[in-house]
C-alpha positions as CSV (number, residue, x, y, z in Angstrom):
1,M,144.3,102.4,114.0
2,T,144.7,101.2,117.5
3,E,142.2,98.3,119.0
4,A,140.0,100.7,120.8
5,A,139.8,102.8,117.5
6,R,137.6,99.9,116.0
7,Q,134.5,101.4,117.9
8,L,134.4,104.1,115.3
9,V,134.1,101.5,112.4
10,P,130.2,100.8,111.7
11,D,128.7,97.6,112.6
12,T,127.3,96.0,109.7
13,A,124.7,94.4,111.8
14,A,123.3,97.6,112.9
15,A,122.9,98.9,109.3
16,D,120.1,101.3,110.1
17,V,122.2,103.1,112.5
18,P,124.8,105.5,110.8
19,A,128.5,105.1,111.7
20,V,129.8,107.7,114.2
21,L,132.3,108.8,111.4
22,L,131.8,109.5,107.9
23,P,133.7,107.2,105.2
24,Y,136.3,109.6,104.6
25,Q,137.0,110.3,108.4
26,Q,137.3,106.7,108.7
27,R,139.9,106.3,106.1
28,W,141.8,109.2,107.6
29,I,142.1,107.8,111.1
30,S,142.7,104.2,110.0
31,D,145.7,105.3,107.7
32,P,148.8,104.1,110.0
33,A,151.5,106.0,108.2
34,S,153.9,107.4,110.6
35,L,153.4,110.9,108.5
36,K,150.3,111.8,107.1
37,V,148.9,114.9,105.2
38,M,145.2,115.9,104.8
39,E,144.5,118.6,102.4
40,K,141.0,119.6,102.8
41,G,137.9,121.9,102.1
42,R,136.7,123.9,104.9
43,R,134.4,122.5,107.7
44,T,134.7,119.0,106.5
45,G,135.2,117.6,110.0
46,I,138.7,116.2,109.8
47,T,139.8,117.9,113.0
48,W,136.7,116.6,114.8
49,A,137.5,112.8,113.5
50,E,141.2,113.4,114.6
51,A,140.3,114.4,118.2
52,A,138.2,111.1,118.5
53,D,141.4,109.2,117.2
54,N,143.6,111.1,119.8
55,V,141.4,110.4,122.6
56,L,141.4,106.7,121.8
57,I,145.5,106.9,121.6
58,A,146.1,108.9,124.8
59,A,143.3,106.6,126.6
60,S,145.3,103.5,125.6
61,A,147.9,101.8,127.6
62,K,151.6,102.2,126.2
63,S,151.4,98.4,125.8
64,A,148.3,98.8,123.5
65,G,150.0,101.7,121.5
66,G,148.9,104.5,123.5
67,Q,151.0,107.8,123.6
68,N,150.8,111.4,124.7
69,V,149.0,113.8,121.9
70,Y,150.3,117.5,121.2
71,Y,148.1,119.6,119.1
72,L,149.4,122.8,117.6
73,G,146.7,125.1,116.5
74,T,146.8,128.5,115.1
75,D,144.9,130.5,117.4
76,K,143.1,130.0,120.9
77,E,139.6,129.8,119.4
78,M,140.9,126.7,117.4
79,T,142.7,125.0,120.3
80,E,139.5,125.5,122.6
81,E,137.4,123.8,119.7
82,Y,139.6,120.9,119.5
83,I,140.0,120.3,123.2
84,G,136.5,120.8,123.6
85,A,135.7,117.8,121.1
86,C,138.1,115.7,122.8
87,A,136.5,116.1,126.1
88,M,133.1,115.2,124.2
89,W,135.0,112.1,122.7
90,A,136.3,111.2,126.1
91,K,132.9,111.3,127.7
92,A,131.3,109.3,124.7
93,F,133.8,106.7,124.8
94,N,133.3,106.4,128.8
95,H,137.0,106.8,129.5
96,A,138.2,108.3,132.8
97,A,139.6,111.7,132.3
98,G,140.4,114.5,134.4
99,A,139.0,118.0,134.0
100,M,140.4,120.3,131.4
101,E,143.6,122.2,132.7
102,E,144.6,125.4,131.5
103,G,148.5,126.3,131.8
104,F,151.3,127.7,129.8
105,W,154.2,125.9,127.9
106,D,157.3,128.0,128.3
107,E,159.9,128.1,125.8
108,E,163.6,127.5,126.7
109,D,165.8,130.3,126.4
110,D,162.9,132.4,125.5
111,D,160.2,134.5,127.4
112,K,157.6,133.5,125.3
113,H,154.7,131.6,126.9
114,I,152.2,129.6,125.1
115,K,148.8,129.0,126.6
116,T,147.9,125.4,126.7
117,Y,145.0,123.3,127.6
118,T,145.7,119.5,129.0
119,I,143.5,116.6,129.4
120,R,145.0,113.6,131.3
121,F,143.8,110.2,131.4
122,P,144.9,108.5,134.8
123,A,144.4,104.9,133.8
124,S,146.9,105.1,130.9
125,G,149.4,107.8,132.1
126,N,149.0,109.6,129.1
127,K,147.6,113.3,128.1
128,I,146.7,115.5,125.3
129,V,148.2,118.9,125.1
130,A,146.7,121.5,123.0
131,L,148.8,124.6,122.5
132,A,147.1,127.8,121.2
133,S,150.2,128.6,118.8
134,R,153.6,126.7,117.8
135,P,156.4,126.4,119.8
136,R,159.8,126.9,118.8
137,K,161.0,123.8,120.2
138,L,159.7,120.4,120.7
139,R,162.7,118.6,122.4
140,G,162.3,116.1,124.8
141,R,158.5,115.4,123.8
142,Q,157.4,112.1,122.4
143,G,154.0,110.9,121.0
144,V,151.7,112.0,118.4
145,L,152.1,115.4,116.9
146,V,149.2,117.0,115.1
147,G,149.6,120.2,113.2
148,D,146.1,121.9,112.4
149,E,145.9,124.4,109.5
150,S,149.7,123.6,108.8
151,A,149.5,126.0,105.8
152,F,149.3,129.0,108.3
153,V,152.0,128.5,110.5
154,D,155.2,130.7,110.2
155,D,157.8,128.0,109.4
156,L,156.3,124.7,108.8
157,P,159.7,123.3,107.4
158,E,161.3,123.7,110.7
159,L,158.2,122.3,112.4
160,I,158.7,119.2,110.5
161,K,162.2,119.2,111.2
162,A,161.2,119.4,114.7
163,A,158.7,116.6,114.7
164,V,161.1,113.9,113.0
165,A,162.1,113.2,116.7
166,F,158.6,111.9,117.4
167,L,159.0,109.7,114.5
168,I,162.2,108.3,115.7
169,W,160.6,106.9,118.8
170,G,157.6,105.5,117.3
171,G,155.5,108.7,117.3
172,K,153.2,110.0,114.6
173,V,153.0,113.0,112.8
174,R,149.5,114.5,111.2
175,L,149.4,117.7,109.2
176,I,145.8,119.1,108.4
177,S,145.1,122.2,106.5
178,T,143.1,123.9,103.6
179,H,145.8,125.4,101.2
180,D,147.3,128.7,101.3
181,G,149.0,129.0,97.9
182,A,151.0,127.0,95.6
183,D,154.2,127.8,97.0
184,N,153.5,127.4,100.4
185,A,155.3,124.8,102.4
186,F,152.4,122.7,103.1
187,N,151.4,122.2,99.0
188,E,155.5,121.4,98.9
189,V,155.4,118.6,101.5
190,I,152.3,117.1,99.6
191,Q,154.0,117.1,96.3
192,E,157.2,115.7,97.9
193,I,155.2,112.9,99.2
194,R,153.7,112.5,96.0
195,G,156.7,112.6,93.9
196,G,158.2,109.9,96.3
197,K,160.9,112.3,97.8
198,R,159.4,112.1,101.3
199,N,158.0,108.9,102.9
200,G,154.3,109.4,103.9
201,S,150.8,109.4,102.4
202,V,148.3,112.2,101.4
203,H,144.7,112.3,101.7
204,K,142.5,114.8,100.1
205,V,139.0,115.6,100.9
206,T,137.3,118.5,98.9
207,F,133.8,120.1,100.2
208,L,131.9,118.2,97.5
209,D,133.6,115.0,98.6
210,A,132.3,115.6,101.9
211,V,129.1,116.3,100.8
212,K,128.8,113.1,98.6
213,E,130.1,110.9,101.5
214,G,127.2,112.3,103.9
215,L,128.3,115.5,105.5
216,Y,125.0,117.3,104.7
217,R,123.1,114.3,105.9
218,R,125.2,114.5,109.2
219,I,124.4,118.3,109.4
220,C,120.7,117.6,109.1
221,L,120.8,114.8,111.6
222,R,122.7,116.9,114.0
223,L,120.1,119.8,113.4
224,G,117.3,117.7,113.3
225,R,116.2,118.7,109.6
226,Q,114.6,116.4,107.0
227,W,117.0,115.6,104.5
228,S,116.2,116.3,100.9
229,Q,118.1,116.5,97.5
230,H,116.9,119.6,96.9
231,A,118.1,121.0,100.4
232,E,121.3,119.5,99.8
233,D,121.8,121.2,96.5
234,A,120.7,124.6,97.8
235,F,123.2,123.8,100.7
236,V,126.0,123.6,98.4
237,T,125.0,126.4,96.4
238,E,125.0,128.7,99.3
239,I,128.3,127.6,100.7
240,Y,130.0,128.3,97.2
241,G,128.3,131.4,96.8
242,T,129.5,132.6,100.1
243,Y,133.2,131.9,99.4
244,G,133.0,133.2,96.0
245,D,136.4,133.8,94.2
246,A,138.1,131.9,97.1
247,A,136.0,128.7,96.6
248,E,138.5,126.7,94.4
249,E,141.2,127.2,97.5
250,E,139.0,126.9,100.5
251,L,136.7,124.3,99.3
252,D,138.1,122.5,96.3
253,C,141.6,122.0,97.6
254,V,143.3,124.0,94.6
255,P,146.0,126.2,95.6
256,R,145.8,129.4,94.4
257,N,148.4,131.5,92.2
258,S,149.2,127.9,90.7
259,G,149.7,129.0,87.1
260,G,153.1,128.9,85.4
261,A,155.6,126.4,84.2
262,Y,156.0,123.2,86.5
263,L,159.5,122.6,85.8
264,S,162.1,125.6,85.8
265,R,164.4,126.2,82.8
266,A,167.4,125.6,85.1
267,L,166.4,122.2,86.4
268,I,165.4,121.1,82.6
269,E,168.8,122.3,81.0
270,S,170.9,120.6,83.9
271,R,169.3,117.1,82.8
272,M,169.8,117.9,78.9
273,D,172.8,116.3,76.8
274,A,173.8,117.6,73.5
275,A,174.7,114.2,72.6
276,T,171.4,112.6,72.7
277,P,170.2,112.1,69.6
278,V,166.6,113.0,68.1
279,L,165.8,110.8,65.0
280,S,163.0,112.3,63.1
281,L,160.7,111.1,60.5
282,S,158.5,113.2,58.7
283,L,156.3,112.2,55.9
284,P,154.2,114.4,53.2
285,E,150.4,114.5,52.8
286,G,149.0,111.5,51.0
287,F,151.8,109.0,51.9
288,E,149.2,106.8,53.5
289,M,147.8,106.2,50.1
290,E,151.0,104.8,48.4
291,P,151.3,101.2,47.8
292,E,152.2,99.0,50.9
293,S,155.4,97.9,49.2
294,V,156.5,101.8,48.9
295,R,155.5,102.5,52.4
296,V,157.1,100.0,53.9
297,G,160.3,100.0,52.0
298,Q,160.9,103.8,52.3
299,V,160.4,103.4,56.1
300,N,162.5,100.5,56.4
301,E,165.4,102.5,54.8
302,W,165.0,105.3,57.4
303,L,165.0,102.9,60.2
304,D,167.7,101.1,58.7
305,A,169.9,104.0,58.2
306,Q,169.0,106.2,61.0
307,V,167.8,104.1,64.1
308,L,169.5,100.8,63.6
309,P,173.1,101.6,64.7
310,H,171.9,103.2,67.9
311,L,169.9,99.7,68.8
312,Q,173.2,98.0,68.0
313,R,175.1,100.3,70.1
314,L,172.8,99.5,73.1
315,Q,172.9,95.9,72.1
316,V,176.6,95.7,72.3
317,C,176.6,97.5,76.0
318,S,173.5,95.7,77.1
319,G,175.3,94.1,79.9
320,E,175.8,97.4,81.4
321,F,172.2,98.1,82.1
322,R,169.3,96.3,84.0
323,G,166.7,97.0,81.3
324,I,165.0,99.5,79.1
325,V,161.5,100.9,79.2
326,Y,159.7,103.4,77.0
327,G,157.0,106.0,76.5
328,W,155.1,106.3,73.2
329,D,153.0,109.5,73.0
330,F,150.5,109.2,70.0
331,A,149.5,111.7,67.4
332,R,148.7,111.5,63.9
333,H,148.1,114.6,61.7
334,V,148.8,118.0,63.9
335,D,151.3,117.0,66.6
336,L,154.0,114.3,66.7
337,S,154.3,110.8,67.8
338,I,157.4,110.4,70.1
339,M,158.8,107.4,71.4
340,T,161.3,108.0,74.6
341,P,163.4,105.0,75.5
342,L,164.7,104.8,79.1
343,V,168.1,102.8,79.8
344,E,168.1,101.9,83.7
345,D,171.9,101.2,84.9
346,H,172.5,99.0,87.9
347,H,172.6,101.9,90.0
348,L,169.1,102.5,89.3
349,L,169.8,105.8,87.4
350,R,167.8,106.4,84.0
351,R,169.2,107.7,81.0
352,V,167.6,108.8,77.6
353,P,169.5,107.2,75.0
354,F,167.7,108.5,71.8
355,V,164.4,109.7,70.9
356,L,162.2,109.1,67.9
357,E,159.9,111.9,66.8
358,L,157.2,110.8,63.7
359,R,155.3,113.5,62.0
360,K,152.2,112.7,59.9
361,V,153.2,109.1,59.6
362,P,150.1,106.5,59.0
363,F,149.0,104.2,61.6
364,E,150.6,100.8,60.0
365,Q,154.1,102.7,59.8
366,Q,153.8,103.9,63.4
367,K,153.3,100.2,64.0
368,Q,156.4,99.2,61.7
369,V,158.2,101.5,63.4
370,L,157.3,100.4,67.1
371,F,157.8,96.6,66.4
372,Y,161.2,97.2,64.6
373,V,162.6,99.3,67.5
374,A,161.1,97.3,70.4
375,D,162.0,94.0,68.9
376,R,165.6,95.4,68.7
377,L,165.7,97.0,72.5
378,P,167.8,94.8,74.6
379,R,166.6,93.9,78.0
380,L,163.0,95.6,77.4
381,R,161.2,95.5,80.8
382,A,158.1,97.6,79.7
383,G,156.5,100.1,77.7
384,A,153.5,102.7,78.0
385,H,151.5,103.8,75.3
386,D,149.2,107.2,75.2
387,S,146.1,105.0,74.4
388,T,143.4,107.7,74.5
389,G,141.5,108.4,71.1
390,N,143.5,107.1,68.0
391,G,146.6,106.0,70.5
392,M,144.4,102.9,71.6
393,Y,145.3,101.2,68.3
394,L,148.9,101.4,68.7
395,G,148.7,100.5,72.6
396,E,146.6,97.5,71.8
397,V,148.7,95.8,69.3
398,A,151.6,96.4,71.5
399,A,150.1,94.7,74.1
400,Q,149.4,91.6,71.8
401,R,152.9,91.6,70.7
402,Y,154.7,92.1,74.0
403,G,152.2,91.1,76.5
404,S,151.7,92.3,80.1
405,R,154.8,94.5,79.8
406,I,152.7,97.2,78.0
407,A,150.7,99.8,79.9
408,Q,147.9,100.9,77.9
409,V,147.6,104.4,79.8
410,M,144.2,106.4,79.3
411,I,145.9,109.7,80.1
412,N,143.8,112.1,82.4
413,D,144.1,114.5,85.3
414,G,144.4,111.2,87.7
415,F,147.7,110.1,85.7
416,Y,149.3,113.6,85.4
417,G,148.6,114.4,89.1
418,E,150.3,110.9,90.2
419,N,153.1,110.9,87.9
420,F,154.4,114.2,87.2
421,P,155.4,115.0,90.7
422,K,157.6,111.8,90.6
423,L,159.1,112.8,87.1
424,K,159.9,116.1,88.7
425,A,161.4,114.7,91.8
426,D,163.4,112.0,89.8
427,L,165.1,115.2,87.6
428,Q,165.5,117.3,90.5
429,D,167.8,114.5,92.2
430,G,169.4,113.4,88.7
431,T,167.6,109.9,88.6
432,V,166.5,110.8,85.0
433,S,169.0,112.6,82.5
434,G,169.9,112.6,79.1
435,L,167.2,114.6,77.9
436,P,167.7,116.1,74.3
437,K,169.3,119.4,74.3
438,T,166.9,121.3,71.8
439,G,164.6,124.3,71.7
440,D,161.7,121.9,71.1
441,W,162.3,119.6,74.1
442,M,162.9,122.7,76.2
443,D,159.3,124.1,74.6
444,D,157.6,120.6,75.6
445,L,158.8,120.4,79.3
446,R,158.2,123.9,79.9
447,A,154.7,123.4,78.6
448,V,153.7,121.3,81.7
449,Q,151.9,123.7,84.1
450,N,149.9,123.5,87.3
451,V,146.6,123.8,86.2
452,K,143.8,123.9,89.0
453,G,146.7,122.2,91.3
454,T,147.2,119.6,88.9
455,P,150.7,119.4,86.7
456,K,149.6,118.6,83.1
457,V,150.0,119.9,79.5
458,P,147.0,122.3,78.7
459,D,145.5,122.7,75.5
460,K,147.9,124.9,74.0
461,R,150.4,124.2,71.1
462,T,153.8,125.4,70.3
463,T,155.4,125.7,66.9
464,S,158.6,123.2,66.2
465,K,161.6,125.1,65.4
466,A,161.4,122.7,62.1
467,G,157.7,123.8,61.4
468,G,154.7,122.0,62.4
469,K,152.9,121.9,66.2
470,R,153.9,120.3,69.1
471,H,151.8,119.9,72.2
472,G,154.0,118.8,75.0
473,D,154.8,115.7,73.2
474,G,158.2,115.2,74.7
475,A,157.1,115.5,78.4
476,I,154.2,113.4,77.7
477,S,156.6,110.4,76.2
478,L,158.9,110.9,78.9
479,V,156.5,110.9,81.8
480,L,154.8,107.8,80.3
481,A,158.1,106.0,80.3
482,N,159.3,107.0,83.8
483,S,156.0,106.0,85.2
484,V,156.5,102.5,84.1
485,A,160.1,102.5,84.8
486,R,159.0,103.1,88.5
487,A,156.5,100.1,88.3
488,D,157.1,96.6,89.5
489,F,157.0,94.1,86.5
490,V,157.2,90.4,86.8
491,P,160.2,88.6,84.9
492,I,159.5,88.2,81.5
493,E,159.7,84.7,80.4
494,F,159.1,85.0,76.8
495,L,160.7,86.7,73.6
496,S,158.8,88.7,71.1
497,S,157.8,87.0,67.7
498,G,159.3,89.8,66.2
499,T,160.7,89.9,62.4
500,N,163.2,87.7,61.4
501,A,165.5,91.0,60.9
502,G,165.2,91.5,64.4
503,Q,166.4,88.1,65.5
504,R,169.3,88.4,63.1
505,V,170.7,91.5,64.8
506,A,170.5,89.4,68.2
507,D,172.1,86.3,66.6
508,D,175.0,88.8,65.5
509,F,175.5,89.7,69.1
510,I,175.0,86.5,71.0
511,G,176.5,83.9,68.4
512,G,172.9,82.4,67.5
513,R,171.9,81.8,71.3
514,A,168.8,83.7,72.3
515,I,168.5,84.0,76.0
516,A,165.9,84.9,78.7
517,T,166.9,87.3,81.3
518,D,165.4,88.4,84.5
519,T,164.6,91.5,82.7
520,G,163.5,90.1,79.5
521,F,165.7,89.5,76.2
522,G,169.4,89.9,76.8
523,T,172.8,89.4,75.1
524,I,175.9,87.7,76.0
525,G,179.2,89.6,75.6
526,G,179.8,93.1,74.2
527,R,181.9,96.1,74.9
528,N,181.9,97.8,78.1
529,D,181.0,101.2,77.0
530,F,177.5,101.9,78.6
531,A,178.6,105.2,79.8
532,G,178.9,106.7,76.2
533,F,176.0,105.0,74.8
534,G,174.2,108.5,74.2
535,Q,176.8,109.9,71.9
């Protein structure tokens, strides 16, 4: 935000005077990101707010951050509305501006002529140029580029590519639009930013968001109407009734045709490895009523025979990686509890060394398995637990044992919407690999679907190849693990108070000398065979 833009921030000393811009409009123009994207509901006033910021930018001297502004609309009417808003803001800010000029933008090597509207600011030497359609070439221009209703331009990827030159010379790019389908390039840009594949920021303002933050009150103020909650509710009902079936996309920012699998079969297969073991423990009904010694003994036998060899292999080659994280999706009766570790090497690549799948395992024995494994994971950086419902217990005892390394995640649409795009991006670029090559894991990952614009696991179960139900459990444990792999954690300065057996394993590898490393518990020595740890 330029210094002049502070005119748009409300004066707390004049609390009875409403702010010029509503809170969501203020957040938008205050965002300094070089590339920022706004997915919006119809008629929420984002273009009007953008015009205010554009006038302040163009009216400012270059030494104060002033630049030329280029606005790309999709039709003549939209462009005229925008340039009219700019003229109004220039007058309101008392900035000297020339009369609006009409002209044409001549395309190089082309007979195309695009109608333009220009406002010049003599004091700064900058201008606002509004084009009624998108030019094919932006070569030689510099400043702020505003693409309005970007989802509806012919070739948005090419437009973004051309706009990169603006960023190189200190310019800005703003993309504003309602949605036009899930497969539209506008939505793809949003997913790339959220997934970390493209630098930038994303803002989202639905029609209801705008109403909650004062849109209808502002309409009443401008039209001289008396505001009431009843009138606001009737207004919202009328607007939604007008849009009908299109309301979700036009007002709620949900791209249409957004059903279907979120991750393609080809992508999943490319990141699978037949050498990654799936270590399964399935217990009979009523096992929880067996004496404690029987339960502990039987599960320990399975851990020693099936799991310990893989943990020892990680211990031996721990010098070859930076750290380990894990995700734990919890279930008790119907679905599976799955623990998915991720080993991160020194090139920041993450690989699954093995997975644990537990079916009908009692609470106490799940804790037993967790402590046995986590105590022996070398360089344990962090863990993420599904702490919704009954999973809260295991997440809590994990945090008690391992401290702030443990994220107790209340899984909801917000978590899915933030972290599944990041996982998808990491799978696409090969940052995450080594997924178990099984039909069950294919089904789990294919179970992730776009539901009203959010990638998530819907309330639909599949049947495991070995019998029993699955609910995308592998996908959830993987996204949990990847979420903490991407997070920053402070150095761990303590060792778990784990079992004596766990300490004995460490002692075997480091000659009785336990050490604290920058990523947690570590080892000294060992064979250089990290590349084959999944085999």
